[in-house]
C-alpha positions, 0 to 999 in steps of 0.5 A, a space after each residue: 494528540 492521538 485522538 481523531 478529531 473527525 471520530 465523534 463519540 456517536 460514531 465510535 459507539 455505533 461502529 463498536 455495536 455494529 461489530 466493526 471495531 473492538 478494543 484491541 490494537 494489533 499488538 494485543 493479537 500477538 500477545 494473545 497468540 504468544 499465549 495460545 500458541 506460543 511455539 507456532 511460527 509467526 514471522 519470517 524474513 531473510 534473517 529471523 524465523 520467529 514464533 509468536 513468543 519469540 516475537 512477543 518477547 522481541 516487542 517487549 524488549 523494544 518497547 522497554 528500550 523505547 521507554 527507557 529512552 525517555 520517549 513520552 506518550 504521542 512522541 513520534 518515531 520515524 521508520 524507514 524500513 523494507 519488509 523485515 521483522 525489524 518493520 513489524 517489530 517497530 510498528 508494534 513495540 510503538 503501539 505498546 509504547 504509546 508512540 506514534 510511528 511515521 512510516 516512510 518508503 525506502 525510496 524517500 530521500 532527503 527532500 521527503 525525509 526532511 518534510 516528514 521530520 518537519 512536519 511530525 518533529 520526530 525524536 528518533 528514527 529506524 532505519 537501515 545503515 545501507 540498503 540497495 547502495 544507499 547510505 541511510 546512516 549518513 542521510 539521517 546524521 545530516 538530518 540530525 544537524 537540520 532538526 534538533 528534535 531527532 535525538 535517537 537513531 536506531 540502526 538495523 544492521 550488523 554494522 552500526 556506525 558511531 552515533 547510532 544504536 544497535 536495533 538488533 542488539 535491542 531485540 535479541 538481548 534478553 530483558 527482565 521487563 518481558 511480560 511486564 505489565 508496567 510497559 503498557 503505562 503509555 499504550 494507545 487507547 482504542 480508536 486513537 490513531 497509532 500510526 502516521 503513514 506518508 503518501 506523496 501521490 504524484 506531487 513529491 512532498 509527502 502528506 502525512 495521515 493518521 492511521 487507526 488500528 481499529 479500522 485497519 484491524 476491521 478491513 483485516 476481519 473482512 478479508 478473514 471472511 471473504 478470503 476464508 483465511 485461518 491459522 493454516 494460511 502462509 501470507 507473503 509480502 511481495 509488495 511493501 507492507 506499509 500501504 494498500 491491501 498488502 498492509 492489511 493482508 500482511 501486517 493486520 490480518 494474520 495475528 487475528 487468525 494465528 497465520 504465518 507471515 513471510 516477508 520478502 525483502 526484495 522482489 524477483 520472480 526467482 525469489 518470489 517462486 522459491 519462497 512459495 514452494 519452500 514455505 507453502 505460501 497460500 496468499 500474497 500482497 502484491 502490485 501488477 508489476 510483480 504479476 507481469 514479471 512472474 508470468 513472463 518468468 521462464 523458469 516458472 514451471 520449475 517451482 511448485 506453486 500449488 500451495 497458492 490459493 490467491 493473490 491480492 493486488 492493489 496500488 495500480 492498474 490491473 488489466 483483465 488480460 494480466 489477470 487471466 494470465 496469472 491465474 492460468 500460469 500461477 493456478 491460483 485466483 487473483 482479487 483486487 483491493 481498493 482504497 488509499 493511504 489517505 483514507 484506508 480500505 474502500 473495497 475488496 475482492 472475495 474469492 467466490 466471485 466469478 472471474 469477470 468480477 474478480 478481475 474487472 472490478 476492485 471488488 465490493 464495497 467493504 461491509 459498513 462502508 457508504 459509498 456515493 457517486 457524484 457528477 464531477 462537475 456539479 458534485 451532485 449525487 448520480 445513480 450508482 449505474 452512471 459514471 461518478 466521482 467516488 466518495 466514501 466513508 465508514 469504519 475501515 476509513 482512518 483518520 484525518 491528515 496530520 495536524 492539518 485540519 484544512 487539508 482534511 476538511 478539503 479532502 471531503 465533500 459532504 462528510 465523505 473522503 473524495 477518492 478522485 477516482 471515477 467508477 460505477 456500482 453494480 447491484 451487488 456492490 462491486 466497484 468498476 473503476 473508469 480512471 482517475 479524474 486528473 488523468 482524464 484527457 479531453 481531446 478536442 472536447 471528447 473525453 479519453 479514459 486512459 484505463 480503457 486504452 491501457 487495458 487494450 494496449 497490454 493485450 498486444 503480445 509485444 506490450 508488457 505495461 502501458 500508460 496514457 497521459 496527456 500532452 499539451 496541443 494548441 489545436 486540440 487542447 490535449 492529446 494522448 501519449 502512450 508510454 509502453 514498456 515492451 516485452 523482453 526482446 521486443 520492439 513495438 512501433 507507432 504503426 503496429 499500435 495504431 493498427 491494433 487499436 483500430 482492429 479492436 474497434 477503438 474510436 479514432 479520437 481515442 487512439 494515442 497520437 504518440 508513442 514512447 518506448 521506455 524500459 519501466 514505468 516511473 513510481 511515485 516515491 511510495 513505490 506503489 503507483 505509476 507516476 503520471 505526472 513525471 511521464 507528462 513532464 517528460 513529454 513536454 520537455 520533449 515537445 518543447 525541445 523538438 
């Protein structure tokens, strides 16, 4: 079952011959590092500080426990964890045990979890007893009553309710199987998919995607080249390291160069700055909202952030203005990563690029990837200098949709994955995004690209974040509504917005015709993107009630 249907023998051979893919899994680098530099620190969270050898022993203990429990090759273990050593150990042990780990975000609740359990038929789950005031054990116990195949509950925490098995007891109790080659009896073969990631996008119902270690590790090697990463780097996960560029930067890249990783369980500007200072963090995986909160943090000057080399941002709109302000206040470079949980890595920024390129593009198309731009209406190929629908394929692209060949086929045009984004590509291979096809607003036949207006709005001194969405209109078909998160203590009026955009010489039809102030932008269940569908539903309800 771990074979990726769309990976042909010729494709695999070609990617191997060209050096994009190798035979290693992520866990292989951990075991190699345990031999080469056993006492070097590898992974740190709020509870543990592990060396490569200590971490590898924990991986082996957990692998042995999975095998002893009777799990078979390609059985599925659902994993719902925050940034932590428990998350990393689970993923690595499943790789070694030949178990598919279905990774879900901590914001998923019963509806989403039930959908994933039904799709994957998971035999076990790893989760915290409680996290951020939510009772995960109660939810999974309820799920056991609905899904007979969910037989094993591994609970992360000091107190484990009856019916669960302590995750910490497993990884902290010595085992006579540490280093046992017999633990590899079910280990995944290279180029099989080893994980099932879940993406809800803005539909709410998760889709399950086949993630392949070889493709994710290949992207990690590109980061090593383009960011000059070495064993002296200290990489911190500010955003959840289960998706986007942060997944590659945090989980796949450090083991390949023997770098240290820091897991931030819950982001606050204070905790982020403390970690950078105390741990000498050099690289960070984040989303734009983290940058907003850091540049607005009044205490930022109280911390020494001089170790920080770069922040890699993905999962949302990074405006040029925010990028410049971040580089100025934090004293590091900001680069962008681009891809999708449905397909993997597409493009990435690089440190030696000029600031204009780093902050106005999502970077170069990754080496080996082939990008084609299509007319969104005719689906005919257009020149790279013209705005077109981004389609992609290559060695950084993962498998298809789990047990869903129909959706896999529908997601591709001419063999390439449809990203759903509009963009242009310059002569150096840098990708400029114009926005999502489904987010474009057609007002009386004229096109409004939300990204353009959003980037302008956040340049206003009173605006922290902004999202532009469509609202139905009988006369024009659609009009634009701006949702704005004001900076602390500020009030932003419709008149101020209109005057500001007019001063910036914005065409009148592009200026939003309604302004809504909100405390924060809603995110999708995965937590990595703004949920514009929810905003559209919210404004529609208001229009109906008025």
